[in-house]
N, C-alpha and C positions, 0 to 999 in steps of 0.2 A: 251374318256378320259375327265376327269374333268378339268374345267378351274382353273388354279392356281391363285385363288383370295384369298390372305392371310387372309383378314378379314372374308371371308366366311368360309375358312378352320378352323380358330380358333374357330368358333362357333360350330364346330363338337366335341370339347373337353371340356366337362363340368368342369373338374378339373382346367382348366386354369383361370376360372372366379371366383376367390376367393381372399380374402385379407389375407395377412400374416403380423402380427404385424402392422395392420392398413395401409398396403401398398399393391398395386396390386402385385399378385404373378408373379415373373420373374423366370421361371423354366429353369435352365441351367445345369441340371444333367442328361441329356438324355443318356449318356453312361452307367449310372447305371441302369436306367429303363425309359421307355417312357410312356406317358399318353395314354389313350385309347379313340378313337373316339366313338361317340354314336352308330354307326353301329356295333361296336364290342361288346359294352355293351348289345345292344339289341339282338345280335345273341346268346350270352351266356345265357341271361335271357330267351330267347325264347326256347332254348334247355331244360333248367331245368324246365321251367313252363309247357311245352307241350310234350316233347319227352323223358324225363329222363328214361333210362333203361340201363341194362348191355348189351353191344354189344357182338356179336359172340356167344350168348348163347340161348336167348329166341327165340321161333318160333312165339311169339305173335307180334302184330302190333308195339308196342313201341320198343320191342327188335330189330325187323327188321329195323325200322326207325332209331334207334340209330346207328345200324351197318352201314347203308347207309350213315348217316351223318359223322360218323367217317372215313369211307373209302373214302368218297368224299373229306374230308379234306386232307387225305393223297395224293390223286390225285392232289389236288390244290398245295400242297407243291412240289410234283414231277415235275409238269409243271413249277413252279416258279423257281426252280434251274436247270431245264433241265436234270433231271435224266432219265435214259433209261426206268425205270420201277418203279411202286409203291413198288415192292419187295425190292427196294434199299432205301426206306424211313422208318426209325424206329423212332417212337415217344418215347421221353424220358422226364424226368422231366425238364431238362435244358441242356445247353451246357456242364456244368461241369459233369453231369451224363453221357452224350454222350462220353466225353473224357475218363472218367473212364471205360466205357464199352469197348472202343477200347483198353485201356491199359491192362485191366484184361483179356479180351477175346482174342484179337490178340497178345498183347505184352507178356503176361505170357505164352501163348501157343507156339508162333512162334519165339520169340527172344531168342537167346542162349548165352551162356558164350562167351565173346570175341566180341560180336556184338556191334555196336555203335548206339546210339540214338542221334539225333541232333535236338536241339531246339534253339530259339533265346533268348537273354538275356532280351528282353522286354516282354516276355510272362507273361500272367496272371498266378497266382498261380495254377489255374485249369489246365493249360497246362505245369506245371512244376512238381508239387508234384506227380501225377500219374506216370510220367516217372522216377522220382527219385526212386519210389518204384519198378518199373519194373527192372531198372538197378541194384538196390540193390539185389533183389531176384534172378535175372537171371545172376548176375555177368557180366553185360554188362557195357559199358562205356557211360556216359552221357556227350555230348559235346555241347558247346554253340557257336552260331554265335553272334559276337559283332558288334554293330553299330558304324559308324564313327562319327566324330565331327559334321557333318551336320544332325545327327539323322536318317540317312538312312543306308541301308545295301548294301555294295559293293559286287558284284558278285564274286570278287576275294576271299572274305571271304567264300562264299558258296563253291567255287571250292576247297579251301584248307581244309575245315572242313568235307565235305561229301566225303567219300572214299568208296572203294570197301568193306569195313567192315561195312558200314552204312546199317542198316536194316530198319530204319524208321526216317523220318523227320517230325516234328510237329511244325507248325508255324501259328501265327495269320495273317490274311490278312491285318488287320489294328490294330495298337497298341491302347489299351484303355488309355494309358498315353500320348504318343507322337503324336498320330494321324497319324503316319507314315504308308503309304500304301506300303506293301512289294510286290515284283515281284513274286508272288506265282506260276504263270504259268511258268516262266523261271526256278524257283527253282524246280518245279515238273519235268520239262523236264530233268534237270541235275540229279536229284535224281533217276529218272527212268533209266537213262543211267548208273548209278552206281549200279543198282539193288535194290534200296531202294523204299519203299512206302512212300507216303506223306499224312499227316493229315493237313487239313486247318481249323483253327478256324475262322469262319466267323461271330462270335457273334457281332462284332463291324462294320463289313463291310456291311453285307447283308441288314441292314435297310436303307443304304444310296446309294448303288450302285448295278448295275446289277452283279449277281454272277451266273456263268454258270459252273456247275461241269464238264461237258464234255469238254468245252473249256479250263478250267484249267487243266483238266486231273487229278483231285484229286482222290486219292484212298478212302479217307474219308473226310467228311466235317461236321462240327457241328455248330449249332446256337441255340439261345434262343428266344422264342416268345415274351417275355416281353420287349425286346429291340427294337422291331419293331411293336409296337402298340398292340400286343397280350397280353393275360393274363399271369400272373406268373404261374409256374408249368407245362409248356409245352415247350419242346425243340425238336430238330431234330438231328438225326444222319443219314447222307447219307453215304452209303458204296457201293462200286462196288459189284455187286451180287456174283461174283465168290469168293470174299474175305469173305463176310458175310456167304456164304455157308460153308466155311471151318472152321469158328470160332465156338467154343462152346458157349452155352448160358451164359449170364452174371448173370441173376436172374432166379430162378426156381419158379414154381407155376402154378396157373391156366392159361389157355389160351395159354401157350407156349408149351403144350404137344400134342402128337398125341394119344399115348396109355401109360397107366401106369399099370404095374403089380407089384407084391409084391417086386421083387428084380431088376426091370429094368424099364426104361422109354425110349420111342422114342419121339423125339421132333417134334413140328409143323414145317411147312414150313415157309419160310420168308414171311412177316416180323414178324409174330406172335412169331417166335422162340425167339425174343429178347424183347417181350412185356408181361412180366409175370404180372398176376393179372388184376384187373379191371382198365382199362385205363382212362385217363383224357379226356373223350369225350367232355365235355364242353370246355376244354382248346383247343382241336383240332379244334372245331367249331369256337371258338374265333380267333384262329390263321388264319384259312382260311378266316374269315371275314377281318382280318387285311391285309392279302395279297391282297384280293380283293380291299381294300381301296387304298393300295399303288399302285397297278397296274392302278387303275382308275386315280389316281393323276399323275402317270408317274414318274418312277425312275429318268429319265433325268431331269425333272423339279425339283424334290426334290434336286438332286445333284447341279443343277444350283443355286438354292436359298441358299443352305447351303454354297456353295463356296463364294457367295456374303457376307453372314454373317461372315464367317471365315476371309475373306480378310479385311472386315471393322474392325472386332474385333482386328486382329493383328496390323492394322495401328493405332488404338486407344491405344492399349497397348504400342506401341512404343513411344507414347507421354509421358509415365510415366517412367522417368529415373531410378526409383527404382524397376522396374519390369524386371525380367529375364524370357524369354519364352523358354520352352523346346519343340523342335519339328522342323521339316523342315520348311524353309521359303518359298519354292516353293509350290504353291497351288496344282500343279498336283502330288505332292508327299505326300500329307497329306489329312486327313479327317477333320470333323468339331469338333475336340477335341483340346483344348488348355490347356496345363499345364504350370504353371508359379510360380515364387517365388517373394515375395515382401521383399526387404531389411528391416530387423528389425521387421518383422511381421511373427509370426508363422502361418502356413496355417490354423490351427484350430481356431486361433483368427480371421483370415480373414473370415472364413466361418461363425463364430458366429456373427460377426459384420455386414456383408452384409445381413445376415438373418433378422436383425432388419429393413432393408430397403426392405424386401420382396424378396431378391435375393437368390435363391437356387443354390449353387455350391458344389463341392466335395473337401474335404481336407484329406490328409493322404498319404499312400503309394500306394493306389489304387490296392491292391492285386498284387503288383509287386515289392516286396522288393529287389530281386536281381538287378533289373533295377535301383532302387533308390540308392543302394550301388554303382553300376557302375557309376552313374551320380554324386555320392557324394552329394546327396540331400536326406536327411532323409524323407522329405515329400514335397508335392507341393499342390498348389490349382489347381483345374481343372474345366473349363467350357466346356460343350459339348452341341452343338446345334442340334435341329431337325427342320424339315420344318415349324413347327408352331411358331418358334421364329421370332422376329422382329428386325429391326435395332434400333428401339427405346429402346428395351430391352438391347441391347449392350451399349447404352448410359447410361442407368440406372446402369448397371454393373460398368462402368468406374467411374461414379459419386460416387457409393458406395465404390469403392476401394480407392478413394481419401479420403473418410470419415474414412476409416480404419486407414490411416496415422494420421489423426487428433486425433482419439480416443486413439491411442498408443503414442501420444506425439511427432510425427515426423513432424508436420506441414502439409501444404497442399500437 
């Protein structure tokens, strides 16, 4: 395991060492995407420079090598999430595509009129819109779990909303807006007891904490590579093998077939059945390198450092009487995401002004408009940390927020 030396770790990330508007970059938008360590950049470059070929097709050296690299990456992911088999790991473009795959392959095929689909009000649009479409086309009922005033989810809400009519529950393990960590293992247990399947969106959680699909007993789980040091354009769908076997393919084309005749086709075995066309081998190789980096660093060490950053940031934000924070106060109930609103300051103005001080944060509805409406907050500002962020960067953030007030005529 690598020694958690923050100064040394930061040197692994070339993007962090640049100036923005004449100021050192303070990157606090990690829930949107994370930066890539040199080892990931090198792995992707090495693949395209030396081994680029179409996998599963060529019998030549490069084709065989590309196939091995791609399938080795799948095995790396399988072990990282503790899936039973590589057959349960499907490479996708991102978490959004993975959720769409579940919705259109499982949902459209197996959900029937009168069935219920249950999601949480805090879901990302990627975990709302597909289920709206399934419910609409299958004449099913889409139900929402609502959070309490502490921005957490009461199990009583789970017990009341998940019924014997519920066919599927889909919920993020961690909210991309509130940072709330939801009890997905307990929800899965109850959902299974009612005869439902559960989808876990781990896009925000898996970069920061240990995620074990067998321990959770998730039926499906999705995540994106770019939120955990990997490249954009690669994501993962985990699904229990028996469920994936019964689901029809989502996309049709090369590499997902066994035999094609003029009027009929038989499909390839898992996981190829769901991976039509030329795959993103470079992305898979980059994701495997990112997982290797995270494992070497240690997920527990990452979590410990991020909790320290989050605690300090929350305490500093409390010093500003004009700031309202959305999200749990208890550190064991939240991740390293903090959404807030500044009185008299539109979040887009906040983002634009702090950018002049080199600070990158997010502003808007964060692809969670139903949550914003529920909170009666049209938009918020959001900072999200990763293990390469520092306490000093939190101080720079706070100083820049004070400048926002001055810029907008509210004083210090």
